[in-house]
C-alpha positions, -999 to 999 in steps of 0.1 A, spaced: 568 -336 412 570 -376 413 592 -386 385 579 -421 386 546 -405 386 551 -384 359 562 -415 334 535 -436 346 505 -408 334 528 -403 302 528 -437 296 489 -440 301 478 -407 274 490 -380 293 513 -348 270 530 -320 288 518 -286 283 543 -255 281 537 -250 320 542 -289 325 507 -295 331 493 -323 320 469 -328 291 445 -358 288 423 -342 260 421 -310 243 379 -303 245 368 -273 264 350 -287 291 311 -282 277 316 -305 251 333 -330 281 325 -338 319 303 -312 334 302 -303 374 284 -335 383 306 -356 360 329 -387 379 364 -375 368 400 -373 381 429 -352 376 461 -351 388 472 -317 405 507 -319 407 505 -281 398 499 -279 433 529 -285 458 530 -301 493 554 -287 517 557 -302 553 564 -281 589 577 -302 613 592 -302 646 583 -293 681 578 -257 678 561 -259 643 521 -248 656 539 -217 675 561 -206 639 531 -212 618 506 -195 637 526 -163 642 522 -167 604 493 -174 590 458 -159 587 437 -187 604 438 -202 640 459 -233 632 455 -244 667 421 -257 659 432 -278 632 438 -316 641 445 -346 619 402 -348 614 399 -311 599 421 -292 573 414 -252 560 422 -224 540 450 -202 558 473 -175 542 505 -161 550 512 -119 547 538 -97 545 538 -68 568 515 -47 542 494 -71 546 493 -84 513 490 -122 507 523 -144 499 506 -175 492 470 -189 506 466 -228 504 452 -258 520 466 -267 554 464 -303 569 475 -321 596 492 -361 599 513 -378 623 518 -341 643 533 -326 611 511 -300 590 510 -294 554 503 -271 531 491 -275 493 503 -243 477 506 -236 439 535 -250 425 552 -217 411 553 -199 445 565 -229 463 603 -222 463 591 -183 473 567 -200 504 595 -222 519 621 -191 514 593 -169 536 588 -189 561 621 -201 570 629 -164 576 610 -170 608 623 -200 621 650 -187 639 663 -208 664 630 -231 671 626 -266 661 613 -269 627 623 -279 593 602 -269 559 602 -290 532 591 -292 492 577 -327 497 564 -335 465 588 -359 455 574 -385 480 535 -375 478 514 -375 446 482 -352 449 452 -360 433 417 -351 426 381 -367 421 352 -348 417 314 -362 410 280 -376 421 297 -408 424 326 -398 443 318 -415 477 308 -445 462 342 -447 439 366 -439 469 347 -463 496 376 -493 489 400 -472 493 395 -451 525 367 -465 551 344 -442 566 350 -414 540 337 -382 559 317 -359 538 316 -327 557 334 -299 541 370 -297 546 373 -327 565 400 -350 566 395 -386 563 429 -405 564 441 -444 566 482 -457 561 478 -455 527 460 -420 517 449 -390 527 419 -379 515 403 -344 519 365 -327 513 369 -298 488 334 -272 491 309 -275 468 277 -291 463 294 -320 443 312 -344 461 346 -333 457 381 -346 471 421 -338 478 444 -367 477 475 -375 491 494 -404 488 530 -424 477 534 -430 440 527 -470 446 488 -462 458 481 -435 439 492 -457 404 464 -483 419 438 -453 425 442 -439 392 448 -472 373 410 -484 393 391 -450 389 404 -441 357 384 -470 341 351 -460 363 354 -420 355 369 -394 326 400 -388 333 402 -344 331 430 -320 322 451 -306 351 435 -272 354 401 -291 351 403 -284 389 407 -251 382 378 -246 369 358 -266 395 374 -241 420 363 -214 401 328 -229 400 333 -227 439 342 -196 440 379 -201 460 410 -183 444 447 -195 449 472 -170 441 502 -177 421 532 -161 413 517 -134 385 489 -122 414 518 -126 448 515 -98 469 489 -83 451 458 -86 476 448 -84 514 431 -118 522 392 -95 520 400 -91 489 399 -126 475 374 -135 499 394 -153 523 368 -148 550 342 -161 532 353 -193 526 365 -196 566 404 -186 557 408 -161 582 403 -155 620 400 -125 633 400 -143 671 439 -153 671 469 -138 680 487 -114 657 504 -128 631 527 -105 601 505 -79 585 476 -89 605 471 -54 618 461 -42 582 440 -73 579 420 -70 611 416 -32 599 401 -35 570 378 -62 586 368 -36 621 367 -8 601 344 -20 567 365 -7 546 364 -32 518 370 -19 483 373 -44 462 362 -82 460 366 -116 442 339 -124 411 335 -150 394 331 -138 359 326 -147 323 347 -134 294 341 -136 257 379 -133 240 399 -139 207 433 -143 228 432 -161 260 432 -137 292 460 -148 319 460 -144 352 474 -113 364 458 -91 333 439 -60 346 402 -52 341 390 -17 332 357 0 325 345 22 299 358 55 316 389 43 330 420 62 318 450 49 304 467 44 340 440 35 357 421 -6 364 394 -16 382 405 -53 382 429 -82 388 425 -118 370 433 -149 393 423 -184 379 406 -188 345 395 -216 326 385 -219 289 350 -237 287 346 -228 248 360 -213 217 365 -180 222 344 -186 264 366 -184 295 355 -185 331 376 -169 356 374 -153 394 388 -120 390 394 -95 421 377 -61 411 365 -30 429 331 -30 443 317 2 433 328 -8 394 313 -48 397 279 -38 406 274 -3 385 300 -8 355 305 -23 322 333 -44 329 365 -54 297 400 -72 298 422 -36 295 442 -47 271 417 -60 246 383 -46 256 369 -79 259 335 -79 270 330 -95 306 298 -110 327 294 -111 359 283 -143 372 272 -158 407 292 -175 435 277 -201 457 283 -176 488 273 -139 496 303 -113 492 291 -103 526 306 -113 553 289 -130 579 277 -108 614 301 -113 647 
């Protein structure tokens, strides 16, 4: 995280919680912004990694689940990399600027992600570095987002996953009916943007972006769920995060077998939880028929929406989600399945 940016936020109404996330308002989203409300928030809980060098494309094409060759400076994509068993070690947004690739990955797995990718560099001409000190990461969402950003970026693209940029800003359109953009820029330009837009929008807590990702069915794993899921379990092919036409990559055999043999047993669902205690990513779900050592799902992202109420994304056994009563394994909290903005069936090829 950029220290000057951190100090700027702390001097302008922010506090940091135990996990280092910035808090501006402790009220829940049902008494604060709605999905269509214009908001701005800090996204420092995602780190930015650059992959540069003459062999960068070849190296990451051999690791990522999506087709890196389809990336250019106007288009981003969701992608992931896996271990040999096809389990995701990270998923992230990938974009390109000035011939370099950039990954936006959860901050608590950025070090392990870089360490993993470095193993495949060998003698290739590739450099991998966390540049979160240089690039500030901001989220902007709401019905008027495009108008608010127009003074800073001309000809802002409205296509999902598109990249708009100039000398000062990179703006990526994120999936969802409500316009939503992730901005990458220097501390100086982040400050200019924040000072202008914070007077015209609500300033939201960092975790509010997680809530918008939950609403739009975009799961991002962290240190609590790293290495747990095959990409299809977190709906990666449903959010355009997997290419089944590209060449081999680490874990590809398992991912392809899951796809072509139709042995998908788990999916990511959006859920509502009523609980006296706050659930956390990595907690397990069960049913009334589960034994002590059995579980039927795992929370990946959680956001508090009201007192004792939470929304979350969770990887759940399909048969249990469709036919059984779900609860948190440790405290029996009641769970309700909510709608996602996309169907849970893969498109026909």
